[in-house]
LUMBALO-421892 format. One record per residue: residue number from 1; x, y negated, z of N, C-alpha, C, O in turn. Coordinates in Angstrom, 1 decimal, decimal comma. Layout:
// residues N
  num    n_px    n_py    n_pz   ca_px   ca_py   ca_pz    c_px    c_py    c_pz    o_px    o_py    o_pz
  NUM       X       Y       Z       X       Y       Z       X       Y       Z       X       Y       Z
...
This chain:
// residues 141
  num    n_px    n_py    n_pz   ca_px   ca_py   ca_pz    c_px    c_py    c_pz    o_px    o_py    o_pz
    1   -10,7    11,0    20,4   -11,1    12,4    20,1   -11,7    13,1    20,9   -11,5    13,1    22,1
    2   -12,8    14,2    20,1   -13,6    14,7    21,2   -13,5    15,9    21,3   -12,6    16,5    20,7
    3   -14,3    16,6    22,4   -13,8    17,8    22,9   -13,8    18,7    21,5   -15,0    18,7    21,3
    4   -13,2    19,4    20,4   -13,7    19,8    19,9   -14,6    21,5    19,8   -15,7    21,9    19,4
    5   -13,4    22,1    20,4   -14,4    23,5    21,0   -15,9    23,2    21,3   -16,9    23,8    21,0
    6   -15,7    22,3    22,0   -17,6    22,1    22,4   -18,7    22,5    20,4   -19,8    22,9    20,1
    7   -17,9    22,1    19,9   -18,3    22,2    18,2   -19,3    23,6    18,5   -18,8    24,7    18,6
    8   -20,9    23,4    18,5   -20,8    24,7    17,7   -22,0    24,6    16,5   -22,7    23,6    16,2
    9   -22,1    25,8    15,9   -22,9    25,4    14,9   -24,6    24,8    14,5   -25,8    25,0    14,9
   10   -24,1    23,7    13,3   -25,8    23,2    13,5   -25,0    21,5    13,6   -25,0    20,5    13,0
   11   -24,6    22,0    14,6   -23,5    19,6    15,2   -23,3    19,6    14,1   -23,1    20,5    13,3
   12   -23,4    18,3    14,1   -23,1    17,5    13,5   -22,0    16,1    13,7   -22,3    15,1    14,3
   13   -21,2    16,2    13,3   -19,7    15,4    13,4   -19,9    13,9    13,1   -20,5    13,5    12,1
   14   -19,5    13,0    14,0   -19,4    12,1    14,2   -19,2    11,7    12,3   -18,2    12,1    11,7
   15   -20,4    10,7    11,8   -20,7    10,0    10,5   -19,5     8,9    10,6   -18,9     8,2    11,4
   16   -19,5     9,0     9,8   -19,0     7,4     8,8   -19,8     6,3     8,4   -20,8     6,6     7,7
   17   -19,7     4,9     8,6   -20,9     4,0     7,9   -19,8     3,4     7,9   -19,0     3,4     8,9
   18   -19,6     2,5     6,3   -18,8     2,1     5,6   -19,3     0,4     4,9   -20,3     0,2     5,5
   19   -19,2    -0,2     4,4   -19,3    -1,5     4,1   -19,4    -1,5     3,1   -18,4    -1,1     2,5
   20   -20,6    -2,0     2,3   -21,4    -2,2     1,0   -19,5    -1,8    -0,2   -18,4    -2,0     0,5
   21   -19,4    -1,6    -1,0   -18,4    -1,4    -2,0   -18,3    -2,9    -2,9   -19,2    -3,6    -3,3
   22   -16,7    -3,1    -3,1   -17,1    -4,1    -3,8   -16,4    -4,1    -4,8   -15,8    -3,1    -4,9
   23   -16,1    -5,4    -6,0   -15,4    -5,8    -7,0   -13,8    -5,7    -6,0   -12,8    -5,1    -6,4
   24   -13,9    -6,3    -4,9   -12,6    -6,8    -4,7   -11,5    -5,0    -3,8   -10,4    -4,6    -4,1
   25   -12,1    -4,7    -3,3   -12,1    -3,3    -2,9   -11,6    -2,4    -3,6   -10,7    -1,7    -3,2
   26   -12,4    -2,5    -5,2   -11,9    -1,1    -5,9   -10,6    -1,6    -6,6    -9,7    -0,8    -7,0
   27   -10,4    -3,2    -6,7    -9,5    -3,9    -7,5    -8,2    -3,4    -6,1    -7,3    -2,7    -6,6
   28    -7,9    -3,6    -5,0    -7,4    -3,8    -4,1    -6,3    -1,6    -4,1    -5,2    -1,2    -4,1
   29    -7,9    -1,1    -4,2    -7,5     0,1    -4,2    -7,0     0,2    -5,8    -5,8     0,6    -5,7
   30    -7,2     0,2    -6,6    -6,6     0,6    -8,2    -5,5    -0,2    -7,9    -4,6     0,5    -8,5
   31    -4,7    -1,4    -7,3    -3,8    -1,6    -7,8    -2,4    -0,9    -6,5    -1,2    -1,2    -6,6
   32    -3,2     0,3    -5,2    -2,6     0,4    -4,4    -2,2     1,9    -5,0    -1,1     2,3    -4,9
   33    -3,3     3,0    -5,8    -3,7     3,8    -6,1    -2,7     3,6    -7,8    -2,8     4,7    -8,3
   34    -2,3     3,1    -8,3    -2,0     3,2    -9,9    -2,9     3,0   -10,5    -2,8     2,4   -11,5
   35    -4,6     3,6    -9,9    -5,4     4,2   -10,9    -6,2     3,3   -12,0    -7,4     3,6   -12,1
   36    -5,7     2,4   -12,6    -5,8     1,7   -13,3    -7,1     1,1   -14,7    -7,2     0,1   -15,3
   37    -7,9     2,5   -14,6    -8,3     2,7   -15,0    -9,4     2,1   -15,4   -10,5     2,4   -14,8
   38    -9,4     0,9   -16,6   -10,7    -0,3   -16,3   -12,0     0,0   -16,2   -12,8    -0,9   -15,9
   39   -12,5     1,5   -16,3   -14,0     1,4   -15,7   -14,2     0,9   -14,7   -15,3     0,3   -14,4
   40   -13,2     1,0   -13,7   -13,3     0,3   -12,4   -12,8    -1,0   -11,8   -13,1    -1,3   -10,6
   41   -12,4    -1,4   -12,2   -12,5    -3,0   -12,8   -12,7    -3,9   -14,3   -12,7    -5,1   -14,5
   42   -12,9    -3,4   -14,7   -13,5    -4,6   -15,6   -15,0    -4,6   -16,5   -15,5    -3,9   -17,3
   43   -15,2    -5,3   -16,1   -17,0    -4,3   -16,6   -17,3    -5,0   -17,7   -18,5    -5,3   -17,5
   44   -17,0    -5,5   -18,9   -16,8    -5,4   -19,7   -16,6    -4,4   -20,5   -17,1    -4,0   -21,5
   45   -15,5    -4,0   -19,9   -14,8    -2,4   -20,5   -16,3    -1,4   -20,1   -17,1    -0,8   -21,0
   46   -16,4    -1,4   -18,9   -18,1    -0,2   -18,2   -19,1    -1,1   -18,8   -20,1    -0,8   -18,2
   47   -19,3    -2,0   -19,6   -21,0    -2,3   -20,3   -20,4    -1,9   -21,1   -21,0    -0,8   -20,9
   48   -19,6    -1,6   -22,3   -19,4    -1,3   -23,7   -19,2     0,0   -23,4   -19,4     0,7   -24,4
   49   -18,8     0,8   -22,4   -18,6     2,3   -22,3   -20,5     2,5   -21,2   -20,4     3,2   -20,2
   50   -21,8     2,1   -21,4   -22,9     2,7   -21,7   -23,1     2,7   -20,3   -23,9     3,5   -19,8
   51   -22,2     1,5   -19,1   -22,4     1,6   -18,1   -23,4     0,3   -17,6   -23,7    -0,5   -18,5
   52   -23,9     0,1   -16,6   -23,8    -1,5   -16,2   -23,0    -2,4   -14,9   -23,6    -3,2   -14,1
   53   -21,8    -2,0   -14,9   -21,1    -2,4   -14,1   -19,6    -1,3   -14,1   -19,8    -0,1   -14,4
   54   -18,3    -1,8   -13,7   -18,2    -0,9   -13,2   -18,5     0,3   -12,5   -19,6     0,6   -12,6
   55   -17,6     1,1   -11,5   -18,4     2,3   -11,3   -16,7     2,6   -10,1   -15,5     2,7   -10,4
   56   -17,3     2,8    -9,1   -16,0     3,1    -7,6   -15,1     4,0    -8,0   -15,1     4,8    -9,0
   57   -14,3     4,0    -7,2   -12,8     5,2    -7,8   -13,5     6,8    -7,1   -13,8     6,7    -5,9
   58   -13,7     8,2    -7,9   -14,0     8,9    -7,3   -13,1     9,5    -5,5   -13,6     9,9    -4,5
   59   -11,6     9,1    -5,9   -11,1     9,7    -5,5   -10,8     8,6    -3,9   -10,4     9,1    -2,8
   60   -11,0     7,5    -4,2   -11,6     6,6    -3,1   -12,7     6,9    -2,1   -12,6     6,5    -1,0
   61   -13,8     7,5    -2,5   -14,4     8,2    -1,9   -14,6     9,4    -1,2   -15,3     9,7    -0,2
   62   -14,0     9,7    -2,0   -13,3    11,4    -1,8   -12,5    11,3     0,1   -12,5    12,0     1,1
   63   -12,0    10,1    -0,7   -10,9     9,3     1,0   -11,8     9,1     2,4   -11,7     9,5     3,6
   64   -12,4     8,5     1,8   -13,5     8,5     2,7   -14,2     9,2     3,3   -14,7     8,9     4,4
   65   -14,4    10,6     2,8   -15,1    11,9     3,1   -13,8    12,8     4,3   -13,8    13,4     5,4
   66   -12,8    12,5     3,1   -11,4    13,1     4,4   -11,4    12,3     5,4   -11,1    13,0     6,4
   67   -11,6    11,0     5,6   -11,9    10,5     6,8   -12,2    10,2     7,9   -11,6     9,9     8,9
   68   -13,9    10,6     7,0   -14,3    11,7     8,7   -14,4    12,8     9,2   -15,2    13,1    10,0
   69   -12,9    14,1     8,6   -12,9    14,6     9,2   -11,3    14,5    10,2   -11,0    15,5    10,9
   70   -10,3    13,4    10,2    -9,8    13,0    10,4    -9,8    12,1    11,6    -8,7    12,1    12,3
   71   -11,3    11,1    12,2   -11,3    10,7    13,0   -11,9    11,8    13,9   -12,8    11,4    14,7
   72   -11,7    12,8    13,8   -12,5    13,4    14,4   -11,5    14,8    15,1   -11,5    15,2    16,3
   73   -10,8    15,3    14,1   -10,4    16,3    14,1    -8,4    15,8    13,9    -8,0    14,8    13,3
   74    -7,5    16,8    14,5    -6,0    15,8    14,2    -5,9    16,1    12,9    -6,4    17,1    12,6
   75    -5,4    15,6    12,3    -4,4    15,9    11,2    -4,1    17,0    10,7    -4,6    17,5     9,6
   76    -3,4    17,6    11,4    -2,1    19,1    11,8    -4,0    19,7    11,3    -4,0    20,1    10,1
   77    -5,5    19,8    12,2    -6,1    21,4    11,8    -7,0    21,4    10,7    -7,5    22,5    10,4
   78    -7,3    20,1     9,8    -7,5    20,9     8,4    -6,3    21,5     7,7    -5,1    21,2     7,5
   79    -7,3    22,9     7,4    -6,4    24,2     6,7    -7,1    23,3     5,0    -6,4    22,5     4,3
   80    -8,7    23,6     4,8    -8,5    23,5     3,5    -9,9    21,6     3,7   -10,3    20,9     4,6
   81   -10,3    21,5     1,8   -11,3    20,5     2,2   -11,2    20,1     0,6   -10,4    19,6    -0,1
   82   -12,3    20,5     0,6   -12,8    20,3    -1,7   -14,3    19,5    -1,5   -15,0    19,2    -0,5
   83   -14,4    19,3    -2,5   -15,0    17,8    -2,6   -15,5    17,9    -4,2   -14,6    17,6    -5,0
   84   -16,9    18,3    -5,1   -17,6    18,2    -5,9   -18,1    16,4    -6,0   -18,3    15,5    -5,1
   85   -18,3    16,3    -7,6   -17,9    14,6    -7,8   -20,0    14,7    -8,0   -20,2    15,7    -8,6
   86   -21,5    13,9    -7,5   -22,3    14,6    -7,4   -23,2    13,3    -8,9   -24,0    13,6    -9,8
   87   -22,6    12,2    -8,3   -23,1    11,0    -9,2   -22,6    10,2    -9,1   -21,8    10,7    -8,3
   88   -22,2     8,5    -9,3   -21,0     7,5    -9,6   -21,5     6,4    -8,1   -22,5     6,0    -7,5
   89   -20,5     6,4    -8,0   -20,8     4,9    -7,4   -20,5     3,8    -7,0   -19,3     3,5    -6,7
   90   -21,2     3,1    -6,9   -21,8     1,9    -7,9   -21,2     0,5    -6,5   -21,0     0,6    -5,3
   91   -21,0    -0,8    -7,5   -20,8    -1,6    -6,9   -22,4    -2,1    -5,9   -23,5    -2,2    -6,5
   92   -22,1    -2,5    -4,1   -22,8    -2,9    -3,2   -23,6    -1,3    -3,3   -24,9    -1,4    -3,0
   93   -23,1    -0,3    -3,5   -23,3     1,0    -2,6   -23,4     0,5    -0,9   -23,0    -0,5    -0,2
   94   -23,8     1,3    -0,7   -23,4     1,4     1,3   -23,5     3,1     1,6   -24,3     3,8     2,2
   95   -22,3     3,2     1,0   -21,9     4,9     1,7   -22,0     4,7     3,4   -21,9     3,8     4,2
   96   -22,5     6,5     3,4   -21,7     7,2     5,0   -22,0     8,5     4,7   -22,7     9,0     3,8
   97   -21,1     9,3     5,8   -20,7    10,8     4,9   -21,2    11,2     5,9   -22,1    10,6     6,5
   98   -20,8    12,3     6,4   -22,1    13,3     7,0   -20,7    14,6     7,2   -19,9    14,7     6,3
   99   -20,8    15,2     8,1   -20,3    16,4     7,9   -20,9    17,6     9,0   -21,4    16,9     9,9
  100   -21,1    18,9     9,3   -22,3    19,9     9,2   -22,1    20,4     9,9   -23,2    21,0     9,9
  101   -21,3    21,0    11,2   -20,9    22,6    11,6   -21,0    23,2    10,4   -21,3    22,4     9,5
  102   -20,9    24,6    10,0   -21,8    25,4     9,7   -21,3    27,1     9,8   -21,8    27,9     9,0
  103   -20,7    27,2    10,5   -19,5    28,4    11,4   -18,7    27,8    12,2   -18,4    26,6    12,2
  104   -18,5    28,6    12,8   -17,4    28,5    14,4   -16,7    30,3    14,4   -17,4    31,3    14,6
  105   -15,8    30,3    14,2   -15,0    31,4    14,9   -14,1    31,7    15,2   -13,0    31,3    14,8
  106   -14,4    32,4    16,1   -13,1    32,2    17,2   -12,2    33,6    17,0   -12,9    34,6    17,0
  107   -10,5    33,6    16,7   -10,3    35,0    16,6    -9,0    35,0    17,3    -8,8    34,2    18,3
  108    -8,6    35,5    17,1    -7,4    36,9    18,4    -6,1    36,0    18,5    -5,2    36,4    19,2
  109    -5,9    34,6    17,9    -4,9    33,7    18,5    -4,8    33,2    19,4    -3,7    33,0    20,0
  110    -6,3    32,6    19,9    -6,2    32,1    20,7    -6,9    30,4    20,0    -6,9    29,4    20,6
  111    -7,4    30,5    18,7    -8,1    30,0    18,6    -9,0    29,2    17,7    -8,8    29,5    16,5
  112    -9,7    28,5    17,8   -11,2    28,3    16,4   -11,2    27,6    15,3   -10,8    26,5    15,3
  113   -11,8    28,4    14,2   -11,9    27,5    13,2   -13,9    27,1    13,3   -14,9    27,8    13,6
  114   -13,5    25,4    12,8   -14,5    25,7    11,4   -15,0    25,2    10,6   -14,4    24,1    10,3
  115   -16,2    25,7     9,8   -16,3    25,9     8,8   -17,8    24,2     8,9   -18,8    24,0     9,6
  116   -17,1    23,6     7,9   -18,3    22,5     7,7   -18,0    21,9     6,2   -17,0    21,7     5,4
  117   -19,5    21,7     6,1   -20,5    21,1     5,0   -20,8    19,9     5,5   -21,4    19,5     6,5
  118   -20,1    19,0     4,1   -20,1    17,3     4,1   -21,0    16,7     3,0   -21,6    17,3     2,2
  119   -21,1    15,7     3,1   -22,0    15,0     2,4   -21,1    13,2     1,8   -19,9    13,3     2,0
  120   -21,4    12,0     1,2   -21,4    11,1     0,8   -22,8    11,2     0,1   -23,3    11,8    -0,9
  121   -23,3     9,9     1,5   -24,8     9,2     0,5   -24,9     7,9     0,5   -24,3     7,2     1,4
  122   -25,6     7,3    -0,6   -25,8     5,9    -0,7   -26,7     5,3     0,3   -27,1     6,0     1,2
  123   -26,9     4,1     0,2   -27,9     3,2     1,5   -29,3     4,0     0,9   -30,1     4,5     1,7
  124   -29,6     4,1    -0,8   -31,5     5,2    -0,5   -30,4     6,5    -0,6   -30,1     6,5    -1,8
  125   -30,1     7,0    -0,4   -30,1     9,0     0,7   -29,6     9,3    -0,8   -29,1    10,4    -0,8
  126   -29,5     8,4    -2,4   -28,6     9,7    -3,1   -26,9     9,8    -2,8   -26,0     9,1    -2,4
  127   -27,1    11,8    -3,5   -25,4    12,2    -2,4   -25,1    11,4    -4,3   -25,8    11,2    -5,3
  128   -23,7    11,2    -3,8   -22,4    10,8    -4,4   -21,6    11,8    -4,7   -21,1    12,0    -5,8
  129   -21,0    12,8    -2,7   -20,1    13,4    -2,9   -20,2    15,0    -1,9   -19,9    15,2    -0,7
  130   -20,5    15,5    -2,4   -20,5    17,3    -1,5   -19,2    17,8    -1,3   -18,4    17,9    -2,3
  131   -19,0    18,1    -0,7   -17,0    18,8     0,4   -18,5    19,8     1,7   -19,5    20,0     2,3
  132   -16,6    20,0     1,1   -16,9    21,7     2,3   -15,3    21,5     3,0   -14,3    20,9     2,7
  133   -15,5    22,1     3,8   -13,1    21,8     4,7   -13,4    22,6     6,1   -14,2    22,6     7,0
  134   -12,4    23,1     5,7   -12,4    24,1     7,1   -11,7    23,9     8,0   -11,2    23,3     7,0
  135   -11,0    23,7     8,9   -10,4    23,1    10,6   -10,1    24,4    11,5   -10,9    25,4    11,8
  136    -8,8    24,2    11,8    -8,1    25,4    12,5    -8,0    24,8    13,9    -7,2    23,8    13,7
  137    -8,6    25,0    15,8    -7,9    24,1    15,9    -7,1    25,5    17,5    -7,5    26,2    18,4
  138    -6,3    25,3    17,2    -5,2    26,2    17,6    -5,3    25,5    19,4    -5,2    24,4    19,8
  139    -5,4    27,3    20,4    -5,5    26,7    21,8    -7,2    26,0    22,2    -7,4    24,9    22,7
  140    -8,0    26,9    22,0    -9,4    26,0    21,6   -10,4    26,5    22,2   -11,5    25,9    22,5
  141    -9,9    28,2    22,4   -11,0    29,4    22,1   -10,9    29,9    23,7   -11,6    30,8    24,2
């Protein structure tokens, strides 16, 4: 882990580059999560719904975004995390998750709070998810 107190507004946290989204990945996630909605695993159903193919589970992509945080910061430091789904993630998409420190606050309890703007982009730089997070690092001020 990086020394988190060295972060300042404008800094980017390390990005997370993912392997391409595959049917096998979606099938595994569907079985593990219990989200067996056919829009994620049945190409015929997806086409009947007006799509070219199945789409990735939004919660899977959101979990990758959260992992961008937990790869850098302790799980216990996460105060809040929210996201907004912007567009569908497709089979073959290669996603990269990004985070940028937008604000760093020092409080009177010997801790630092970081506000982070986050996003998931595909290989064509198309936004899939936007998000925000707040991290509190106790004993880091």
